[in-house]
PyMOL CGO cylinders between C-alpha atoms (Angstrom):
from pymol import cmd
from pymol.cgo import CYLINDER

trace = [
    CYLINDER, -3.18, -2.31, -13.96, -2.62, -5.15, -11.51, 0.3, 1, 1, 1, 1, 1, 1,
    CYLINDER, -2.62, -5.15, -11.51, -0.23, -4.22, -8.43, 0.3, 1, 1, 1, 1, 1, 1,
    CYLINDER, -0.23, -4.22, -8.43, 1.56, -6.79, -6.76, 0.3, 1, 1, 1, 1, 1, 1,
    CYLINDER, 1.56, -6.79, -6.76, 4.21, -6.27, -4.09, 0.3, 1, 1, 1, 1, 1, 1,
    CYLINDER, 4.21, -6.27, -4.09, 6.76, -9.08, -3.90, 0.3, 1, 1, 1, 1, 1, 1,
    CYLINDER, 6.76, -9.08, -3.90, 8.72, -7.99, -1.01, 0.3, 1, 1, 1, 1, 1, 1,
    CYLINDER, 8.72, -7.99, -1.01, 5.76, -7.57, 1.32, 0.3, 1, 1, 1, 1, 1, 1,
    CYLINDER, 5.76, -7.57, 1.32, 5.02, -11.27, 0.19, 0.3, 1, 1, 1, 1, 1, 1,
    CYLINDER, 5.02, -11.27, 0.19, 8.09, -13.04, 1.37, 0.3, 1, 1, 1, 1, 1, 1,
    CYLINDER, 8.09, -13.04, 1.37, 7.82, -10.61, 4.80, 0.3, 1, 1, 1, 1, 1, 1,
    CYLINDER, 7.82, -10.61, 4.80, 4.58, -12.70, 5.58, 0.3, 1, 1, 1, 1, 1, 1,
    CYLINDER, 4.58, -12.70, 5.58, 5.28, -15.44, 4.16, 0.3, 1, 1, 1, 1, 1, 1,
    CYLINDER, 5.28, -15.44, 4.16, 8.24, -15.43, 6.91, 0.3, 1, 1, 1, 1, 1, 1,
    CYLINDER, 8.24, -15.43, 6.91, 5.92, -14.58, 9.94, 0.3, 1, 1, 1, 1, 1, 1,
    CYLINDER, 5.92, -14.58, 9.94, 3.47, -16.62, 9.02, 0.3, 1, 1, 1, 1, 1, 1,
    CYLINDER, 3.47, -16.62, 9.02, 6.63, -19.17, 9.13, 0.3, 1, 1, 1, 1, 1, 1,
    CYLINDER, 6.63, -19.17, 9.13, 7.94, -18.25, 12.57, 0.3, 1, 1, 1, 1, 1, 1,
    CYLINDER, 7.94, -18.25, 12.57, 4.39, -17.14, 14.32, 0.3, 1, 1, 1, 1, 1, 1,
    CYLINDER, 4.39, -17.14, 14.32, 4.40, -19.21, 17.92, 0.3, 1, 1, 1, 1, 1, 1,
    CYLINDER, 4.40, -19.21, 17.92, 0.10, -18.90, 18.00, 0.3, 1, 1, 1, 1, 1, 1,
    CYLINDER, 0.10, -18.90, 18.00, -0.73, -21.08, 14.92, 0.3, 1, 1, 1, 1, 1, 1,
    CYLINDER, -0.73, -21.08, 14.92, -3.96, -18.81, 14.88, 0.3, 1, 1, 1, 1, 1, 1,
    CYLINDER, -3.96, -18.81, 14.88, -2.31, -15.24, 14.43, 0.3, 1, 1, 1, 1, 1, 1,
    CYLINDER, -2.31, -15.24, 14.43, -1.92, -15.58, 11.13, 0.3, 1, 1, 1, 1, 1, 1,
    CYLINDER, -1.92, -15.58, 11.13, -4.33, -18.03, 9.25, 0.3, 1, 1, 1, 1, 1, 1,
    CYLINDER, -4.33, -18.03, 9.25, -5.03, -18.34, 5.27, 0.3, 1, 1, 1, 1, 1, 1,
    CYLINDER, -5.03, -18.34, 5.27, -8.23, -18.20, 4.17, 0.3, 1, 1, 1, 1, 1, 1,
    CYLINDER, -8.23, -18.20, 4.17, -9.86, -19.21, 0.65, 0.3, 1, 1, 1, 1, 1, 1,
    CYLINDER, -9.86, -19.21, 0.65, -11.65, -17.24, -1.26, 0.3, 1, 1, 1, 1, 1, 1,
    CYLINDER, -11.65, -17.24, -1.26, -13.52, -18.27, -4.93, 0.3, 1, 1, 1, 1, 1, 1,
    CYLINDER, -13.52, -18.27, -4.93, -13.95, -16.26, -7.94, 0.3, 1, 1, 1, 1, 1, 1,
    CYLINDER, -13.95, -16.26, -7.94, -17.10, -13.70, -6.71, 0.3, 1, 1, 1, 1, 1, 1,
    CYLINDER, -17.10, -13.70, -6.71, -16.57, -14.00, -3.52, 0.3, 1, 1, 1, 1, 1, 1,
    CYLINDER, -16.57, -14.00, -3.52, -16.57, -10.55, -1.78, 0.3, 1, 1, 1, 1, 1, 1,
    CYLINDER, -16.57, -10.55, -1.78, -13.28, -10.45, 1.03, 0.3, 1, 1, 1, 1, 1, 1,
    CYLINDER, -13.28, -10.45, 1.03, -14.37, -6.86, 2.68, 0.3, 1, 1, 1, 1, 1, 1,
    CYLINDER, -14.37, -6.86, 2.68, -17.42, -4.71, 1.65, 0.3, 1, 1, 1, 1, 1, 1,
    CYLINDER, -17.42, -4.71, 1.65, -17.78, -1.28, 1.64, 0.3, 1, 1, 1, 1, 1, 1,
    CYLINDER, -17.78, -1.28, 1.64, -18.38, 0.62, 4.33, 0.3, 1, 1, 1, 1, 1, 1,
    CYLINDER, -18.38, 0.62, 4.33, -18.29, -2.95, 7.00, 0.3, 1, 1, 1, 1, 1, 1,
    CYLINDER, -18.29, -2.95, 7.00, -15.87, -3.23, 9.66, 0.3, 1, 1, 1, 1, 1, 1,
    CYLINDER, -15.87, -3.23, 9.66, -13.53, -5.66, 8.55, 0.3, 1, 1, 1, 1, 1, 1,
    CYLINDER, -13.53, -5.66, 8.55, -12.01, -8.67, 11.38, 0.3, 1, 1, 1, 1, 1, 1,
    CYLINDER, -12.01, -8.67, 11.38, -9.28, -8.57, 10.27, 0.3, 1, 1, 1, 1, 1, 1,
    CYLINDER, -9.28, -8.57, 10.27, -6.24, -7.24, 7.81, 0.3, 1, 1, 1, 1, 1, 1,
    CYLINDER, -6.24, -7.24, 7.81, -5.07, -9.57, 4.59, 0.3, 1, 1, 1, 1, 1, 1,
    CYLINDER, -5.07, -9.57, 4.59, -1.89, -10.49, 2.39, 0.3, 1, 1, 1, 1, 1, 1,
    CYLINDER, -1.89, -10.49, 2.39, -2.77, -11.98, -1.61, 0.3, 1, 1, 1, 1, 1, 1,
    CYLINDER, -2.77, -11.98, -1.61, -0.91, -14.75, -1.41, 0.3, 1, 1, 1, 1, 1, 1,
    CYLINDER, -0.91, -14.75, -1.41, -2.37, -15.80, -4.31, 0.3, 1, 1, 1, 1, 1, 1,
    CYLINDER, -2.37, -15.80, -4.31, -5.29, -14.72, -7.56, 0.3, 1, 1, 1, 1, 1, 1,
    CYLINDER, -5.29, -14.72, -7.56, -6.28, -10.75, -8.60, 0.3, 1, 1, 1, 1, 1, 1,
    CYLINDER, -6.28, -10.75, -8.60, -8.85, -8.93, -6.77, 0.3, 1, 1, 1, 1, 1, 1,
    CYLINDER, -8.85, -8.93, -6.77, -10.26, -6.00, -7.83, 0.3, 1, 1, 1, 1, 1, 1,
    CYLINDER, -10.26, -6.00, -7.83, -10.51, -2.97, -4.80, 0.3, 1, 1, 1, 1, 1, 1,
    CYLINDER, -10.51, -2.97, -4.80, -13.54, -0.49, -6.48, 0.3, 1, 1, 1, 1, 1, 1,
    CYLINDER, -13.54, -0.49, -6.48, -15.74, 1.90, -4.70, 0.3, 1, 1, 1, 1, 1, 1,
    CYLINDER, -15.74, 1.90, -4.70, -20.22, 2.44, -5.59, 0.3, 1, 1, 1, 1, 1, 1,
    CYLINDER, -20.22, 2.44, -5.59, -21.05, 5.65, -5.12, 0.3, 1, 1, 1, 1, 1, 1,
    CYLINDER, -21.05, 5.65, -5.12, -24.17, 6.70, -3.82, 0.3, 1, 1, 1, 1, 1, 1,
    CYLINDER, -24.17, 6.70, -3.82, -25.96, 6.51, -7.56, 0.3, 1, 1, 1, 1, 1, 1,
    CYLINDER, -25.96, 6.51, -7.56, -24.96, 2.60, -7.31, 0.3, 1, 1, 1, 1, 1, 1,
    CYLINDER, -24.96, 2.60, -7.31, -22.32, 3.08, -10.13, 0.3, 1, 1, 1, 1, 1, 1,
    CYLINDER, -22.32, 3.08, -10.13, -18.83, 1.26, -8.87, 0.3, 1, 1, 1, 1, 1, 1,
    CYLINDER, -18.83, 1.26, -8.87, -15.18, 2.29, -10.15, 0.3, 1, 1, 1, 1, 1, 1,
    CYLINDER, -15.18, 2.29, -10.15, -12.50, 0.17, -9.83, 0.3, 1, 1, 1, 1, 1, 1,
    CYLINDER, -12.50, 0.17, -9.83, -9.49, 1.59, -8.28, 0.3, 1, 1, 1, 1, 1, 1,
    CYLINDER, -9.49, 1.59, -8.28, -7.60, -1.30, -8.28, 0.3, 1, 1, 1, 1, 1, 1,
    CYLINDER, -7.60, -1.30, -8.28, -7.09, -4.58, -9.77, 0.3, 1, 1, 1, 1, 1, 1,
    CYLINDER, -7.09, -4.58, -9.77, -4.41, -6.85, -6.32, 0.3, 1, 1, 1, 1, 1, 1,
    CYLINDER, -4.41, -6.85, -6.32, -2.39, -9.25, -7.13, 0.3, 1, 1, 1, 1, 1, 1,
    CYLINDER, -2.39, -9.25, -7.13, 0.33, -11.05, -5.04, 0.3, 1, 1, 1, 1, 1, 1,
    CYLINDER, 0.33, -11.05, -5.04, 1.72, -9.55, -1.66, 0.3, 1, 1, 1, 1, 1, 1,
    CYLINDER, 1.72, -9.55, -1.66, -0.73, -5.83, -2.11, 0.3, 1, 1, 1, 1, 1, 1,
    CYLINDER, -0.73, -5.83, -2.11, -2.68, -5.33, 1.58, 0.3, 1, 1, 1, 1, 1, 1,
    CYLINDER, -2.68, -5.33, 1.58, -6.15, -4.85, 1.99, 0.3, 1, 1, 1, 1, 1, 1,
    CYLINDER, -6.15, -4.85, 1.99, -7.73, -4.08, 5.20, 0.3, 1, 1, 1, 1, 1, 1,
    CYLINDER, -7.73, -4.08, 5.20, -4.41, -1.70, 6.88, 0.3, 1, 1, 1, 1, 1, 1,
    CYLINDER, -4.41, -1.70, 6.88, -5.83, 1.50, 6.19, 0.3, 1, 1, 1, 1, 1, 1,
    CYLINDER, -5.83, 1.50, 6.19, -8.93, 1.03, 8.08, 0.3, 1, 1, 1, 1, 1, 1,
    CYLINDER, -8.93, 1.03, 8.08, -6.88, -0.74, 10.72, 0.3, 1, 1, 1, 1, 1, 1,
    CYLINDER, -6.88, -0.74, 10.72, -4.22, 1.74, 11.08, 0.3, 1, 1, 1, 1, 1, 1,
    CYLINDER, -4.22, 1.74, 11.08, -8.04, 4.56, 11.35, 0.3, 1, 1, 1, 1, 1, 1,
    CYLINDER, -8.04, 4.56, 11.35, -9.86, 2.09, 12.98, 0.3, 1, 1, 1, 1, 1, 1,
    CYLINDER, -9.86, 2.09, 12.98, -12.67, 3.20, 10.53, 0.3, 1, 1, 1, 1, 1, 1,
    CYLINDER, -12.67, 3.20, 10.53, -14.62, 0.00, 8.11, 0.3, 1, 1, 1, 1, 1, 1,
    CYLINDER, -14.62, 0.00, 8.11, -14.12, -0.79, 4.94, 0.3, 1, 1, 1, 1, 1, 1,
    CYLINDER, -14.12, -0.79, 4.94, -13.94, 2.65, 2.54, 0.3, 1, 1, 1, 1, 1, 1,
    CYLINDER, -13.94, 2.65, 2.54, -14.53, 0.27, -0.57, 0.3, 1, 1, 1, 1, 1, 1,
    CYLINDER, -14.53, 0.27, -0.57, -15.34, -3.47, -1.72, 0.3, 1, 1, 1, 1, 1, 1,
    CYLINDER, -15.34, -3.47, -1.72, -12.88, -6.15, -2.91, 0.3, 1, 1, 1, 1, 1, 1,
    CYLINDER, -12.88, -6.15, -2.91, -14.79, -8.53, -4.86, 0.3, 1, 1, 1, 1, 1, 1,
    CYLINDER, -14.79, -8.53, -4.86, -11.78, -11.87, -6.15, 0.3, 1, 1, 1, 1, 1, 1,
    CYLINDER, -11.78, -11.87, -6.15, -11.40, -11.95, -9.73, 0.3, 1, 1, 1, 1, 1, 1,
    CYLINDER, -11.40, -11.95, -9.73, -9.65, -15.66, -9.29, 0.3, 1, 1, 1, 1, 1, 1,
    CYLINDER, -9.65, -15.66, -9.29, -9.53, -18.22, -6.36, 0.3, 1, 1, 1, 1, 1, 1,
    CYLINDER, -9.53, -18.22, -6.36, -7.70, -15.97, -4.62, 0.3, 1, 1, 1, 1, 1, 1,
    CYLINDER, -7.70, -15.97, -4.62, -5.98, -17.34, -0.75, 0.3, 1, 1, 1, 1, 1, 1,
    CYLINDER, -5.98, -17.34, -0.75, -5.00, -14.57, 1.90, 0.3, 1, 1, 1, 1, 1, 1,
    CYLINDER, -5.00, -14.57, 1.90, -2.42, -13.88, 5.12, 0.3, 1, 1, 1, 1, 1, 1,
    CYLINDER, -2.42, -13.88, 5.12, -5.39, -13.11, 7.53, 0.3, 1, 1, 1, 1, 1, 1,
    CYLINDER, -5.39, -13.11, 7.53, -4.10, -11.42, 10.08, 0.3, 1, 1, 1, 1, 1, 1,
    CYLINDER, -4.10, -11.42, 10.08, -5.60, -10.31, 13.35, 0.3, 1, 1, 1, 1, 1, 1,
    CYLINDER, -5.60, -10.31, 13.35, -6.45, -7.21, 14.67, 0.3, 1, 1, 1, 1, 1, 1,
    CYLINDER, -6.45, -7.21, 14.67, -3.81, -7.33, 18.10, 0.3, 1, 1, 1, 1, 1, 1,
    CYLINDER, -3.81, -7.33, 18.10, -1.21, -9.32, 16.62, 0.3, 1, 1, 1, 1, 1, 1,
    CYLINDER, -1.21, -9.32, 16.62, -0.33, -6.74, 13.56, 0.3, 1, 1, 1, 1, 1, 1,
    CYLINDER, -0.33, -6.74, 13.56, -0.50, -4.69, 16.29, 0.3, 1, 1, 1, 1, 1, 1,
    CYLINDER, -0.50, -4.69, 16.29, 1.71, -5.57, 18.52, 0.3, 1, 1, 1, 1, 1, 1,
    CYLINDER, 1.71, -5.57, 18.52, 4.06, -6.26, 15.54, 0.3, 1, 1, 1, 1, 1, 1,
    CYLINDER, 4.06, -6.26, 15.54, 3.90, -2.90, 13.66, 0.3, 1, 1, 1, 1, 1, 1,
    CYLINDER, 3.90, -2.90, 13.66, 4.96, -1.62, 17.24, 0.3, 1, 1, 1, 1, 1, 1,
    CYLINDER, 4.96, -1.62, 17.24, 8.62, -4.14, 17.54, 0.3, 1, 1, 1, 1, 1, 1,
    CYLINDER, 8.62, -4.14, 17.54, 8.65, -4.24, 14.12, 0.3, 1, 1, 1, 1, 1, 1,
    CYLINDER, 8.65, -4.24, 14.12, 10.76, -1.17, 12.10, 0.3, 1, 1, 1, 1, 1, 1,
    CYLINDER, 10.76, -1.17, 12.10, 10.59, -3.58, 8.67, 0.3, 1, 1, 1, 1, 1, 1,
    CYLINDER, 10.59, -3.58, 8.67, 6.77, -3.39, 9.17, 0.3, 1, 1, 1, 1, 1, 1,
    CYLINDER, 6.77, -3.39, 9.17, 6.58, -0.20, 9.34, 0.3, 1, 1, 1, 1, 1, 1,
    CYLINDER, 6.58, -0.20, 9.34, 8.52, 0.35, 5.89, 0.3, 1, 1, 1, 1, 1, 1,
    CYLINDER, 8.52, 0.35, 5.89, 6.46, -1.73, 3.97, 0.3, 1, 1, 1, 1, 1, 1,
    CYLINDER, 6.46, -1.73, 3.97, 3.70, 0.00, 5.75, 0.3, 1, 1, 1, 1, 1, 1,
    CYLINDER, 3.70, 0.00, 5.75, 5.09, 3.52, 4.38, 0.3, 1, 1, 1, 1, 1, 1,
    CYLINDER, 5.09, 3.52, 4.38, 6.18, 1.96, 0.80, 0.3, 1, 1, 1, 1, 1, 1,
    CYLINDER, 6.18, 1.96, 0.80, 3.03, 0.54, -0.03, 0.3, 1, 1, 1, 1, 1, 1,
    CYLINDER, 3.03, 0.54, -0.03, 1.28, 3.47, 0.93, 0.3, 1, 1, 1, 1, 1, 1,
    CYLINDER, 1.28, 3.47, 0.93, 3.80, 6.06, -0.96, 0.3, 1, 1, 1, 1, 1, 1,
    CYLINDER, 3.80, 6.06, -0.96, 3.25, 3.84, -4.15, 0.3, 1, 1, 1, 1, 1, 1,
    CYLINDER, 3.25, 3.84, -4.15, -0.67, 3.99, -4.16, 0.3, 1, 1, 1, 1, 1, 1,
    CYLINDER, -0.67, 3.99, -4.16, -0.25, 7.80, -3.73, 0.3, 1, 1, 1, 1, 1, 1,
    CYLINDER, -0.25, 7.80, -3.73, 2.59, 7.73, -6.65, 0.3, 1, 1, 1, 1, 1, 1,
    CYLINDER, 2.59, 7.73, -6.65, -0.13, 4.46, -8.89, 0.3, 1, 1, 1, 1, 1, 1,
    CYLINDER, -0.13, 4.46, -8.89, -3.09, 7.15, -8.18, 0.3, 1, 1, 1, 1, 1, 1,
    CYLINDER, -3.09, 7.15, -8.18, -2.03, 9.98, -9.59, 0.3, 1, 1, 1, 1, 1, 1,
    CYLINDER, -2.03, 9.98, -9.59, -0.44, 8.98, -12.14, 0.3, 1, 1, 1, 1, 1, 1,
    CYLINDER, -0.44, 8.98, -12.14, -3.90, 6.74, -13.40, 0.3, 1, 1, 1, 1, 1, 1,
    CYLINDER, -3.90, 6.74, -13.40, -5.25, 9.92, -12.96, 0.3, 1, 1, 1, 1, 1, 1,
    CYLINDER, -5.25, 9.92, -12.96, -3.68, 11.77, -15.24, 0.3, 1, 1, 1, 1, 1, 1,
    CYLINDER, -3.68, 11.77, -15.24, -3.33, 9.36, -17.66, 0.3, 1, 1, 1, 1, 1, 1,
    CYLINDER, -3.33, 9.36, -17.66, -6.75, 9.14, -17.65, 0.3, 1, 1, 1, 1, 1, 1,
    CYLINDER, -6.75, 9.14, -17.65, -6.85, 12.46, -18.69, 0.3, 1, 1, 1, 1, 1, 1,
    CYLINDER, -6.85, 12.46, -18.69, -4.08, 12.80, -21.24, 0.3, 1, 1, 1, 1, 1, 1,
    CYLINDER, -4.08, 12.80, -21.24, -4.54, 9.62, -23.08, 0.3, 1, 1, 1, 1, 1, 1,
    CYLINDER, -4.54, 9.62, -23.08, -8.11, 8.57, -25.21, 0.3, 1, 1, 1, 1, 1, 1,
    CYLINDER, -8.11, 8.57, -25.21, -10.33, 5.43, -23.94, 0.3, 1, 1, 1, 1, 1, 1,
    CYLINDER, -10.33, 5.43, -23.94, -8.77, 3.67, -26.59, 0.3, 1, 1, 1, 1, 1, 1,
    CYLINDER, -8.77, 3.67, -26.59, -5.51, 3.67, -25.71, 0.3, 1, 1, 1, 1, 1, 1,
    CYLINDER, -5.51, 3.67, -25.71, -6.35, 2.96, -21.37, 0.3, 1, 1, 1, 1, 1, 1,
    CYLINDER, -6.35, 2.96, -21.37, -8.52, 0.31, -22.78, 0.3, 1, 1, 1, 1, 1, 1,
    CYLINDER, -8.52, 0.31, -22.78, -5.77, -1.41, -24.75, 0.3, 1, 1, 1, 1, 1, 1,
    CYLINDER, -5.77, -1.41, -24.75, -3.91, -1.47, -22.03, 0.3, 1, 1, 1, 1, 1, 1,
    CYLINDER, -3.91, -1.47, -22.03, -6.92, -3.16, -19.98, 0.3, 1, 1, 1, 1, 1, 1,
    CYLINDER, -6.92, -3.16, -19.98, -6.87, -5.60, -22.87, 0.3, 1, 1, 1, 1, 1, 1,
    CYLINDER, -6.87, -5.60, -22.87, -2.78, -6.83, -22.55, 0.3, 1, 1, 1, 1, 1, 1,
    CYLINDER, -2.78, -6.83, -22.55, -3.59, -6.94, -18.71, 0.3, 1, 1, 1, 1, 1, 1,
    CYLINDER, -3.59, -6.94, -18.71, -6.37, -9.40, -19.67, 0.3, 1, 1, 1, 1, 1, 1,
    CYLINDER, -6.37, -9.40, -19.67, -4.76, -11.16, -21.94, 0.3, 1, 1, 1, 1, 1, 1,
    CYLINDER, -4.76, -11.16, -21.94, -2.05, -11.56, -20.50, 0.3, 1, 1, 1, 1, 1, 1,
    CYLINDER, -2.05, -11.56, -20.50, -3.08, -11.95, -16.56, 0.3, 1, 1, 1, 1, 1, 1,
    CYLINDER, -3.08, -11.95, -16.56, -5.50, -14.87, -18.18, 0.3, 1, 1, 1, 1, 1, 1,
    CYLINDER, -5.50, -14.87, -18.18, -8.25, -13.50, -16.53, 0.3, 1, 1, 1, 1, 1, 1,
    CYLINDER, -8.25, -13.50, -16.53, -11.77, -12.35, -18.33, 0.3, 1, 1, 1, 1, 1, 1,
    CYLINDER, -11.77, -12.35, -18.33, -13.17, -8.72, -17.25, 0.3, 1, 1, 1, 1, 1, 1,
    CYLINDER, -13.17, -8.72, -17.25, -16.51, -8.28, -18.06, 0.3, 1, 1, 1, 1, 1, 1,
    CYLINDER, -16.51, -8.28, -18.06, -17.60, -4.75, -20.37, 0.3, 1, 1, 1, 1, 1, 1,
    CYLINDER, -17.60, -4.75, -20.37, -18.72, -3.84, -16.70, 0.3, 1, 1, 1, 1, 1, 1,
    CYLINDER, -18.72, -3.84, -16.70, -15.58, -4.28, -14.85, 0.3, 1, 1, 1, 1, 1, 1,
    CYLINDER, -15.58, -4.28, -14.85, -13.42, -2.39, -17.59, 0.3, 1, 1, 1, 1, 1, 1,
    CYLINDER, -13.42, -2.39, -17.59, -15.78, 0.62, -18.10, 0.3, 1, 1, 1, 1, 1, 1,
    CYLINDER, -15.78, 0.62, -18.10, -16.20, 1.09, -14.42, 0.3, 1, 1, 1, 1, 1, 1,
    CYLINDER, -16.20, 1.09, -14.42, -12.10, 0.82, -13.78, 0.3, 1, 1, 1, 1, 1, 1,
    CYLINDER, -12.10, 0.82, -13.78, -12.21, 3.76, -17.22, 0.3, 1, 1, 1, 1, 1, 1,
    CYLINDER, -12.21, 3.76, -17.22, -14.70, 5.77, -15.21, 0.3, 1, 1, 1, 1, 1, 1,
    CYLINDER, -14.70, 5.77, -15.21, -16.56, 5.28, -19.05, 0.3, 1, 1, 1, 1, 1, 1,
    CYLINDER, -16.56, 5.28, -19.05, -20.38, 4.01, -19.44, 0.3, 1, 1, 1, 1, 1, 1,
    CYLINDER, -20.38, 4.01, -19.44, -20.79, 0.54, -20.48, 0.3, 1, 1, 1, 1, 1, 1,
    CYLINDER, -20.79, 0.54, -20.48, -21.87, 2.98, -24.17, 0.3, 1, 1, 1, 1, 1, 1,
    CYLINDER, -21.87, 2.98, -24.17, -18.37, 4.27, -24.19, 0.3, 1, 1, 1, 1, 1, 1,
    CYLINDER, -18.37, 4.27, -24.19, -16.84, 0.93, -23.83, 0.3, 1, 1, 1, 1, 1, 1,
    CYLINDER, -16.84, 0.93, -23.83, -18.51, -0.03, -26.81, 0.3, 1, 1, 1, 1, 1, 1,
    CYLINDER, -18.51, -0.03, -26.81, -17.17, 2.81, -29.16, 0.3, 1, 1, 1, 1, 1, 1,
    CYLINDER, -17.17, 2.81, -29.16, -13.72, 2.75, -27.67, 0.3, 1, 1, 1, 1, 1, 1,
    CYLINDER, -13.72, 2.75, -27.67, -13.94, -1.54, -28.14, 0.3, 1, 1, 1, 1, 1, 1,
    CYLINDER, -13.94, -1.54, -28.14, -15.41, -1.02, -31.83, 0.3, 1, 1, 1, 1, 1, 1,
    CYLINDER, -15.41, -1.02, -31.83, -13.03, 1.72, -32.22, 0.3, 1, 1, 1, 1, 1, 1,
    CYLINDER, -13.03, 1.72, -32.22, -10.00, -0.58, -31.53, 0.3, 1, 1, 1, 1, 1, 1,
    CYLINDER, -10.00, -0.58, -31.53, -11.37, -3.61, -33.81, 0.3, 1, 1, 1, 1, 1, 1,
    CYLINDER, -11.37, -3.61, -33.81, -11.67, -1.08, -37.30, 0.3, 1, 1, 1, 1, 1, 1,
    CYLINDER, -11.67, -1.08, -37.30, -7.80, -0.15, -36.51, 0.3, 1, 1, 1, 1, 1, 1,
]
cmd.load_cgo(trace, "trace")
C-alpha cells in the first residue's frame, strides 16, 4: 500500500553528499496537494522521495483517476520516463509535505553508465513494481472491497494521513457509491 525503499534512500543520500558539482542533485520541497509530475508532460529531472508521502495516479480518458500506488521515502519517480525518453506516464502528487532529491538528467545518465550499484537498485525497483502490481491486481479480484478498504484505512491510521473518499475510491478502483456502501458495511461490523 505504501511503498518505501530504504536501500535506495541511503544510496542517494551518499551520492548527494559526495557529488562534485552541487547542482547535479538538489533537494526540492513540495507542499501537500502540489503536483511533482503531471501526466503527459515532460519531466526535467528524476527524483527520489526523501521525506513525505505521494500518490501516483493515472487520469483516464473519461477523466476518472486511478491511483497506482502511494509512494514514500526512498521511492524513485521519473526513472521510466528518463530511460524510455517519454513524457510522464502518470501524475505524482504530494499527500503530505514532501522533499525529494532532484537528479539532473545528464548526471544520472553518467552515473548509470559507471555505477553497478545504481543499476542493481533500479533493477530491484522494476522487479518490485511488477510483483506489487500483479499482487495488487489479484488481491482486488480475490478479496472484497470491504477487505481492501479495511487495509487502506489501517494505512491511513498508521501513517497519520488523511485520504479523501475520492482517493480511496480511485485506489480501490470503485465508485464513490460503492465505497460508501463498503464504509457502511465496515461500520456495521
